[in-house]
LOTOR-223264 format. One line per field, with one value per residue (C-alpha): chain; x, y, z. Coordinates in steps of 0.02 Angstrom, whole numbers, m for minus. Layout:
N
c <- [A;...]
px <- [X;...]
py <- [Y;...]
pz <- [Z;...]
***
This chain:
342
c <- [A;A;A;A;A;A;A;A;A;A;A;A;A;A;A;A;A;A;A;A;A;A;A;A;A;A;A;A;A;A;A;A;A;A;A;A;A;A;A;A;A;A;A;A;A;A;A;A;A;A;A;A;A;A;A;A;A;A;A;A;A;A;A;A;A;A;A;A;A;A;A;A;A;A;A;A;A;A;A;A;A;A;A;A;A;A;A;A;A;A;A;A;A;A;A;A;A;A;A;A;A;A;A;A;A;A;A;A;A;A;A;A;A;A;A;A;A;A;A;A;A;A;A;A;A;A;A;A;A;A;A;A;A;A;A;A;A;A;A;A;A;A;A;A;A;A;A;A;A;A;A;A;A;A;A;A;A;A;A;A;A;A;A;A;A;A;A;A;A;A;A;A;A;A;A;A;A;A;A;A;A;A;A;A;A;A;A;A;A;A;A;A;A;A;A;A;A;A;A;A;A;A;A;A;A;A;A;A;A;A;A;A;A;A;A;A;A;A;A;A;A;A;A;A;A;A;A;A;A;A;A;A;A;A;A;A;A;A;A;A;A;A;A;A;A;A;A;A;A;A;A;A;A;A;A;A;A;A;A;A;A;A;A;A;A;A;A;A;A;A;A;A;A;A;A;A;A;A;A;A;A;A;A;A;A;A;A;A;A;A;A;A;A;A;A;A;A;A;A;A;A;A;A;A;A;A;A;A;A;A;A;A;A;A;A;A;A;A;A;A;A;A;A;A;A;A;A;A;A;A;A;A;A;A;A;A;A;A;A;A;A;A]
px <- [3;59;114;4;59;141;55;171;129;194;270;350;423;489;565;649;723;794;884;955;1011;1106;1168;1254;1327;1192;1167;999;925;972;918;730;715;765;666;521;533;547;388;276;304;255;101;41;55;232;305;443;523;485;589;604;745;850;954;1036;1072;1161;1262;1306;1341;1473;1541;1568;1464;1338;1400;1298;1330;1370;1379;1253;1296;1154;1216;1084;1103;956;808;714;853;979;1079;1154;1278;1226;1406;1347;1237;1049;951;809;906;961;784;711;833;816;614;633;743;608;481;597;602;422;364;436;429;292;407;573;673;840;946;1017;1184;1291;1138;1066;901;761;646;455;453;281;365;440;281;180;302;274;84;78;129;m1;141;109;269;347;498;607;744;837;915;1022;995;837;743;793;758;616;689;851;872;1013;955;997;860;814;638;646;532;429;293;172;73;m65;m153;m335;m460;m632;m620;m432;m271;m213;m41;36;187;258;395;426;424;538;497;306;231;213;97;164;240;316;499;634;744;927;914;783;636;475;439;330;454;516;665;728;706;788;940;1004;858;767;603;511;449;272;185;311;412;316;350;552;543;465;615;741;648;665;854;867;799;866;1037;1104;1026;1079;1268;1229;1265;1156;1124;1159;1296;1203;1278;1156;1146;1133;1258;1407;1382;1559;1536;1429;1285;1278;1098;1022;843;757;611;500;389;263;113;m41;m152;m25;m117;m297;m377;m374;m321;m514;m538;m402;m463;m638;m574;m472;m622;m720;m597;m585;m770;m786;m668;m743;m922;m873;m965;m896;m803;m846;m764;m749;m813;m756;m663;m510;m401;m203;m146;m316;m299;m125;m200;m342;m221;m116;m258;m306;m134;m120;m255;m227;m38;79;64;242;292;369;522;542;524;662;766;749;793;939;998;996;1097;1230;1263;1251;1083;994;816;712;600;444]
py <- [m2;164;300;448;614;740;901;1038;1241;1311;1476;1343;1247;1389;1466;1300;1270;1446;1435;1259;1353;1481;1361;1278;1454;1523;1717;1761;1835;1701;1563;1643;1641;1455;1406;1493;1401;1230;1255;1343;1190;1081;1177;1167;991;970;864;813;989;1015;1005;802;873;987;869;863;1052;1058;908;1024;1174;1071;993;1161;1143;1287;1453;1497;1680;1753;1932;1923;2073;2125;2159;2266;2217;2342;2440;2286;2133;2096;1937;1870;1747;1663;1601;1429;1486;1406;1415;1469;1628;1658;1639;1752;1894;1880;1878;2051;2127;2066;2156;2308;2316;2286;2418;2565;2467;2347;2206;2126;1975;1917;1791;1663;1571;1460;1429;1267;1172;1315;1185;1210;1330;1405;1485;1628;1646;1665;1803;1894;1867;1918;2091;2092;2051;1896;1786;1653;1543;1421;1310;1174;1018;869;743;623;627;557;652;581;432;402;299;408;535;737;840;870;870;1045;1144;1285;1391;1515;1612;1757;1842;1835;1923;1847;1665;1657;1645;1545;1445;1305;1224;1071;964;773;699;561;401;389;231;250;203;107;219;351;271;156;39;44;m71;39;m55;19;m10;20;m3;168;117;13;150;283;174;160;200;377;473;471;654;680;701;613;718;873;852;828;989;1074;1016;1057;1238;1256;1211;1338;1482;1428;1359;1403;1599;1616;1550;1425;1235;1142;1005;875;959;975;860;786;868;698;592;742;818;901;986;1126;1086;1233;1261;1414;1497;1627;1729;1855;1946;2072;2185;2073;2214;2336;2289;2338;2470;2463;2320;2306;2236;2134;2053;2032;1937;1816;1792;1741;1622;1523;1525;1459;1301;1273;1265;1157;985;840;685;518;489;678;764;944;1045;1116;1259;1248;1279;1273;1107;1159;1329;1216;1104;1267;1344;1192;1154;1342;1302;1130;1114;1017;830;755;578;516;451;630;696;574;622;812;789;675;820;937;819;791;970;1021;1110;1060;1089;971;987;907]
pz <- [m11;m48;84;106;37;157;144;141;138;m11;77;181;50;m41;120;156;m8;m18;155;98;m90;21;141;m6;m63;m176;m146;m62;m222;m344;m207;m203;m388;m405;m247;m313;m480;m399;m291;m423;m529;m379;m350;m523;m529;m633;m503;m614;m608;m425;m259;m306;m412;m296;m269;m424;m445;m263;m334;m476;m364;m281;m428;m495;m653;m584;m540;m399;m375;m576;m615;m752;m888;m1022;m1190;m1276;m1471;m1523;m1428;m1428;m1443;m1295;m1247;m1086;m1061;m920;m859;m823;m679;m652;m793;m682;m628;m818;m884;m749;m792;m963;m955;m840;m982;m1103;m1010;m988;m1179;m1198;m1087;m1203;m1377;m1373;m1378;m1317;m1365;m1239;m1297;m1171;m1200;m1083;m982;m883;m871;m825;m741;m796;m951;m909;m759;m877;m969;m788;m739;m889;m898;m704;m774;m918;m1048;m1175;m1196;m1298;m1233;m1321;m1233;m1295;m1201;m1201;m1350;m1311;m1497;m1652;m1808;m1908;m2001;m1882;m1717;m1651;m1523;m1566;m1534;m1354;m1258;m1303;m1203;m1268;m1180;m1258;m1124;m1155;m1009;m1003;m928;m830;m909;m868;m961;m1107;m1056;m1161;m1093;m1206;m1168;m1172;m973;m943;m843;m891;m959;m1139;m1293;m1433;m1574;m1441;m1420;m1496;m1407;m1455;m1587;m1680;m1652;m1558;m1378;m1238;m1101;m1062;m957;m1085;m1222;m1106;m1071;m1247;m1358;m1415;m1399;m1565;m1601;m1575;m1745;m1839;m1968;m1921;m1727;m1776;m1876;m1716;m1606;m1732;m1735;m1546;m1567;m1690;m1582;m1420;m1476;m1648;m1631;m1454;m1453;m1361;m1368;m1517;m1641;m1500;m1408;m1240;m1109;m987;m823;m733;m833;m827;m656;m677;m851;m913;m1000;m1121;m1145;m1219;m1206;m1327;m1249;m1315;m1228;m1289;m1259;m1323;m1356;m1457;m1623;m1569;m1519;m1334;m1205;m1153;m1337;m1333;m1148;m1234;m1370;m1260;m1168;m1317;m1383;m1203;m1184;m1373;m1328;m1174;m1255;m1387;m1391;m1285;m1370;m1291;m1135;m1094;m941;m992;m1118;m1056;m1127;m1111;m931;m867;m769;m691;m637;m544;m470;m435;m320;m223;m167;m110;m5;61;29;m86;m86;m72;m88;77;m18;m69;77;148;3;42;226;185;63;204;320;199;166;341;346;515;463;415;273;345]
***
C-alpha cells in the first residue's frame, strides 16, 4: 500500500528550499528565484520539475558545473533585442533575468527579445510565461536540452525534449498557457519510443537506457524540435545540434543550454486592452463550449488544469511523496543544513 502524501505549505516549502540553497553557497536573491521556480512547478502539478529534483542542482553546484553567483551582464544589441551570457549559472536565474529584460524593452517598444547562452535547465517552461503574464504581457519561450529525440527517419537521439511555452494573459475567463515538453519516466503507448536497436517499444526504461524518444507528430514534430533548437541554441550562441550534455550524467561539466524569450504587449495591434481581453475571453469560452467527445467530462484550455491544481494546492498544501520528503531531509543533512523539510 502506497504511503499517504505529506502536505507541505507552499510558502514553507519555498522558504526551506531558499535557505538550503543559501547554505549551499547561493546568494539570497538567486536562491529565492530557484526555490520559487521549483515550488511553482510543484504547485501546478508538474512534479517532475519540482523540489524532488533539488539534489541534482546542489550536486552540480558542489561539482563546479553550476556557477552559483554570477554577475550577469546584459548586452543590448538593438532597442528590442538583448543577449545574456549566463556564465553557467542556474537556468532558472538566467531565464528570470532575461524575462525581466524582455519586459523592460516591451514596456517602451511593445516587444522585447532576449537570447541566453551558457545556461542550464530552466525547470518548468511555463514559469517565465507566468512571470510576464502577471504583468499583463504575452510571452513565447524556447529552450533546448540534451539529446533524447531522434530526427525523423533516424534512431540516433539528436534533439532534446526542447520545452517551449506560449502564454497570453486573459480576463474574466482566465489565461491561455501552453507548456510543451516530453517528460521522462512515464509509461508510454506504442509508437512513442525506440529501443537501442531502433525497434518500437512500450518500455520507457529500456528506451531511455540506450534508445530514443520519437518526435510527437512524426516528421512535423521532428521539425518542431529542430525549430526550438535553432531559436534556443543556434541563434543564441549556446550549444546546439546534439552538443548539450545531460546534467545527470555529466555532473562536473557545464551543459551549455540556451533560451530564446520574447515578451510583448498583446493588445498593441488592437484598439485597446479592453478589446484584447474581450476577444481572449471569447476564444476561451468558445473552446470550453465545444461539444464533448466520448469519455470526456469537460473541454479544458491550455494551462487550465494546472491552474486548478495550483489553486487547490495553495489551499490544502503540496502533496509530496514520503520518499521525496526523506530524500530532501537526507540532502539537508548531507550538506550540513540542520532544518527538516517536513
